[in-house]
N, C-alpha and C positions, 0 to 999 in steps of 0.2 A: 647527888653522885658525880655529876657530872666533872663538879670538880679538882673529887677523890681522884677520877681519873686522869685526868689533867694533869694534877699533881703527882702521879705516880710513873705516867708518862715522862712531864719532867723531869725528872730522879734518873730514869734508863738510860734517857738519849742525851743527857749534858754532854756538857764540853768535855767530861772525862770520856765518856763512849765514843765519841765521834772523832778525836785525836787517837784516842788510844789504840784508835783499829788502824789507822794508818799506822802511826808507831811499827804495832804489835807484827802489822803486815812488809813494815820497811826494815824491822828484825828479820822476818824470817826469809825474807829476798836476800839479807844478807847473810847469813847461816848458808842456806842451803845455793851460795852463790850466786844468784839472778836462773835457779831449774826454772823459772816461765820464762828465760830468752834461752841458754844454752841447750833446753831438751825439747823446743817448737818443735824438732822433724819428731822425736818422737812421740812429741803430748800428743800428736794426730795418725799418726802409726800402729800407738798402740790400741787405737778403737775401734779399730778388725781385727785385733790379731786370737783376744779371748775366747773358749768358744763355750758354750753353753754345758754344766752337766744338770748329775740328774739333784743335785744343792742347789749349785749357781748360776748364774745369770750370766751372761758373754757381755766383756766388756762393751760394747755396742748396746747393748740390753741395757746394764749399771749405766751408760750415760744418757739411755733417752727418760728411767728414773729421772734420772738429778737433773739434766736439762728438761722434765716434764714440773720439776720444782722452779731450777730459774726462771724457767722460762714462763712470765706470766702474768698478774697485773701491773709487775714494779717495772715492764719493761714497754710496756702501750701507758696505761691511768698513770704512772709512778713515774716512768719519764716526762710527762706531759706535766707529775704537778713538780716537777723539780725544777721546771722549765718558767713554774706560773708564782713560785714563793720566793726562786734563788736564781732569776733570768736567764740566759743564755750558757752566761760561766757556769752552770749546775756542773753544765753535761761535761764537761771538761775535769773537773772533780770526781765525776762518776766514771771516767776514762782512768783520771788515777785510781781509786779505789781496786778499778776492777783489775789492776796490769799487777802492783801491789797486795792485793789483796789475795790475785791468784797463786800465790807464794806460801797465805794462810790456806788455800783449801786444798796443797800439794802435802802439803803437813798433818792436819786433821783427816785426808783421806787414807792419806798410809797409816795413817795408826790405827785407824780403822780394819784395815786390810792388815796389820799385825797382830792386832789383840782381837778378830773377829773367833765366831763359833758358829759350834754347826748346835743347831736344837730343833729337834723335831722334822728332822731332815733336810733343813736347810739353811745357811749360812745368814748370821745375825750380826750386829755390828754393829758401832756408833761410839760416842761421844761417855755414854755412860760405859759402857764395859772398858775404853780404855781408859777412864779418868780409875774404873777398879784395878784394871791390870796393874797400871803401870804405880797406882799408890795404896794396893791392900788395903784402901776403902771401901766401903760399900756402899757406909754411907754416902760419901762422897761422891759417886755413880749413880744414888737414888736423888740426890738434888739434880742434878740433870734430868735424871728419865721424868719427876714428876713434871720439872720446871716442863719440857719437852710434849710431855699428853698434854698439860695445859693448854700449851700454846698452838700444835696442831692441830685440835680436839675438838677445841673450844672457840680458842679465838682467830687464831688466823684464816680458816673457813670464813667468814665472815667479811674476810675485804673481798675477796675471789667472786664469790655467791653476789655480794655488792653492784661489781664490777660489772658482772654476767647483763640482769638484773636492768642494772642501767641502762647498759648497752642496749638491751632489747626491745627496751619502751621507749627509747630515744628512735630507731630505726624504724620497728614494725608495730610498738605500740601497744607489746606487748604486756599485760600488769605484772607489775616486779611477784607478783604472789606465785603465777602457773612457770614463770621462770624457774624460780626458784625450785617447783612443786616438779616438773620435770628433770630438772640437774642431780636434783637427790634421788628418783629411779634410777637411772642412768649412774648417775656414783654407787648405789647402792646392789646393782646385778657386780658391777665392776669389782668392787674389794671383796665381796664374798668367794670368789674366787681363788685369792691370797697372792702373792705373793709376785707367783709364774704369773697370772691373769694380768696382772698389775703392768708386771714387764713386757707382756706381749701386747696390751694394750697402746702403753707407751713407745715401743719400739714402731706402729705401726704409723700412728693421730704427731708426735713432736716434729719425726722429717717434711714430711707432706704439711706440715703448719707451719714451719719456720720457713718451709721452701717460698709457698705463697707467702706468704706474709712479708719475705722480702724480697719474691720475683716487684709484687705493685712499691716497693719502695722502689725499688731499683728504677720504677720505669718514669716515678716521680721526680727521680733526681735527675734521668738522663731529660728530662722536657725540661728542669732549672738549671742545665750543665752548666751554663755562666755564670749560676749565683754560688757555688763548690766552694773559689777563694773567697767569696764575700759573705759568707757561713762561717767556715774555719777560722777565718779574725774575729767575728762578733762573737765566736765563743771563746778564745785564746783572749781577745780584750776583756772581753766583762768577768771572767773565770782570776783576775790580775786587777781586777781593776782601772783596766785605763781605757775603756767606753766612755765616752760622752756622758749616754743617756742610766749604763750602768753603772757606774764606778763608784757606787755608793754602797753596793750590793758583792761586797768581796767575801764578809763575812758570810748573810744569807746563800750565795754561789757555792762556799765550801762547806758549809753544814746541810743545804739539804742536795748537794750533790753527793757528800757522801754518805748521809740517810739514803737514798735512794741506789746510791749504787753499791751498798749494805744487803741493803734488799731484791733487787737485781740477782748483781752474781751469787750471794748467799756464802760469799768467801767469809767464818770466820762461824759463822753462826750455827755449826756443825748440823745441819740439814745435809749436805751433799754427804756423811761420810755413810750413812746409813746405807743406801743403794751404791755406792763403793764395796764394803763389807759384803755387798751380797755376787758377787764380782768372780769367778772363775778362772785365777791367774795363776802365773807359776810365782811371781813375785809381788811384794807387797805394790813400789814403788809403779812399778807398773798400770797398776786404776790408776792410782796417787797421780799421778801425768793424764790420764785420760779427764781425773776432774778438773784437774788444774784448763784441761785444754776448754771444760764445758764452762769456764767464764768468764774466757774469751768470745765467746759460740755467743752466750746468755746478755754480754753488756753490748763491745765490739760491732758485732752484728745488729743485734734484735734492737738494744737502747740506739743503736744509732742512728736504725733504718726509722725508728719514730722519731730522734731530735731534727731529723733533715728531713722529714718528709712535715712536719711543723713548723722549723725553721723556716725553708724553704720558701713555707706556702705563708709566715707571717700571724696566719688564723693563730693565734695567741695572745691573751694576758700574761703582764706580770702585776702580779699584788706587792705593795712595800705592808715589809711587815709594823706599823704603827699601830695599830689598835682600833685603826678606823677603817676600817677596808677600805683605804683607796687605790689607786692602781697606777702604776710608775709608765706604764705601756698598758691600753686599750684598743689591740688590735683588732678584737674578734666579740666588740659588745654583745652581752650575756649568753655566752657561753662560759659553762661552767669548768674551772682546769679539770684536766683530768680524760677519761677516754671519747669524751666530746671533741678538745683542743685536734687530737688524731681522724676524727673524727670530718671536722671543718676543712682539716688538711688535705686527706683523699677529696670530696668533694671538689674544693676548688681546682683539685689536677684536670677532674674529670666534671665541666660545665655542663649541667643539662641533667646528667647521666643517674642523679641520685645513689650512686651507689657507694659516697663515703661514710656513711651511717651505717648502711648494712653490711661491707665489708666486714669494718672494725669493728662491728657485733657478733658475727662468725666468726673471724679470729678471734678475739678476744673469748667468746664462748671456749674454744680448745684449748686455749694456753692456760685461762683459768680454770680450766674443769680439769685438766693435768694437772695442774698444779694443786689442786686439793686430793686430786689421785696420791699426788706424792707424798699429802701431809698424811695422809690417811695411814700410806705405810710406815711413813714414822712415826708415829706415833703405836703401830701394833710392833714396830721392832721395840719399844720402849716398856711398854708394854710386856712383853717377852721377854726383857730383863727383869720386871720386876716380879713378875710371878713362878710356874713351875703348874706343869698337870691341868686338874681342872679348876683351878683358882684362874690359868693365862687364857685358860676356852673362854668363860665364863667372864672374865678382864676385857678380853679383845671385842667379844659380842657387845659389851654397853658401850665400847669406843667406836662398833660401826654403830649406833643408834647413836652416840651424842655425835659425829660428829656431820650423821643427816640431818638432824634437827639441828644444829647450828648452825647448817649451809645453807635452812632452810629462811633461818633466822635471819640471815643476814643479807639475803634477799630482799628481806623485807624492812628495814631498816636505816634509817638516813645512811648517809655513802659517809661524811663525817666522823661520826659514831664507829665506824666500821673502821674505817684506817689508823685512829687514836688506838681502837682495842688490838688490832694485828699488828700496829708498834709497839704497842705493850710486849705481847707475845715474842716478836723478836728479838725484841729487848732484854727481855730474859732466857729466849735460851744465850744469844751471842756473852752477855759476860757472864756466865756461867764456863762455857767451851773456855772462850779467852783464857782468860785465868788461868784453866787447867794446864790451854796446851803451852803455857811460859812455862813451866816447870814439867810439859813432858816432849820438847822438839827433841826429845836426844833421837829415844830409838830412832824416829823419821829422817836424820843428818846421817846417822850411821848404814840405814837401810840403803839411803843415797850413795854415797861412794859406795857398799857393798855395788851396787846396781851397772855402777859406771864400773869400777875394775870386769866385772863380769861379760861387760860390752865390747870392753880395750881385746879383752882374748878371743874375741870373735864364737861366744858362748850362749844360750837364754839365759840367760840368770836366772836361778834358784837358790830359794829362800830356806835362810838358817838359822837359825835365831841360836842357836846355843854359839851353834860357831862364833857367830858376832855376838856374843853375850849382852844378849839380848832376855828378859825373864819372865817369863808369865805368859810367851806364846805355844799357850797349849798344842793350839789347834793348829800350826805348822810344825812344832814335834812330831804328836804325832802322826801327821803324814808324810814325814820323813822317812817315821817308825818304817812307815806300810807300805813304803816307796821301795824302803834299803830291804 
């Protein structure tokens, strides 16, 4: 069984996937004329502009929902794993994929807004919706919807709950099954309340958990301020094979940096578009820009904070990909790659206090829990796409049971298996979404030009798909008729 799982993983995450994502992000950066740089001010301004409505959430709530998915184990355990198997240079390639991938995040989230629908009183949208509406072929949308439900309900939750259980056991000696049970009870209480409750919880927890984590990272950076040039130099040298120690790891640095960068930023996965579609805005580009900003926040702040804590403290090992399990660098003997690196880093900054394990365990609990919450919302949205009426209600209830069960299962399984299963789920979604985006990018470019033209005229951009020649944007057509 493990051989089959490994083979599937290698197919999904082969060179075509890794370098293909970089090329697609670069293409979208060119097509949007560097939207992630040109409209940087607008990206952060729009976060606080949209207002909540009866059917939709505010731009800030949608951002919080997106960040709850983007800021998870990929930012703590995933960043540490990238260093463990790709060396310090992997961090540079995480930055690269975040910068280039933010253009992909813009494209997919803007498309989600353009082709969103109002179903059962709430906004729904995502890759399944824009694939069907752009191509006119429902079966293509169903491919993504099925992949998303399988990934978000069956596979990805195992990574998050496993990370929570591992960190809680390391920090407090709490048994894995107890952590899993607690997470499942809290998760069930929230997801039963639907999108509004999920958005409210995310908008409350996400800002505080991110600020708290960044504050501790900032303290460690200040303590080691003299090492900043040295660490930056190490990252850059290692990324291009110029470091004497990590010179032979350039391939591993790129592979692990891109892989974990995709996992942490979620750019191109097709996950970010779901909360983006739920936002109440006057123009799709507004929320597309907000989701672009969320990639910056997730990687350039949280992932970088994790990397700096680990590299400043030197509490990491780098394992060679030689099949023998040998280490190129072993600064932290006996410390397992992942969350434990970050815990050891915090402990080294506060010697004798023993706060590292506890702090990281609590931070990871919130990060991973809100990510699991986001996974449920994505699965629910795709169930809403696949079914209607009573079948939809039954489908949603089944997904609620499944995600709670798989969350508990992940908590009591081994870490290696959890990560491989999670990567398989992620790979399925990325393949389907990225291929679709290559054929569907045009409406997001047209919308961007329209947005910028209206901004130049000094007016608040309003979206009119008929005027722009964008077909099947049914929600916006109906909205404009009602406004008139």
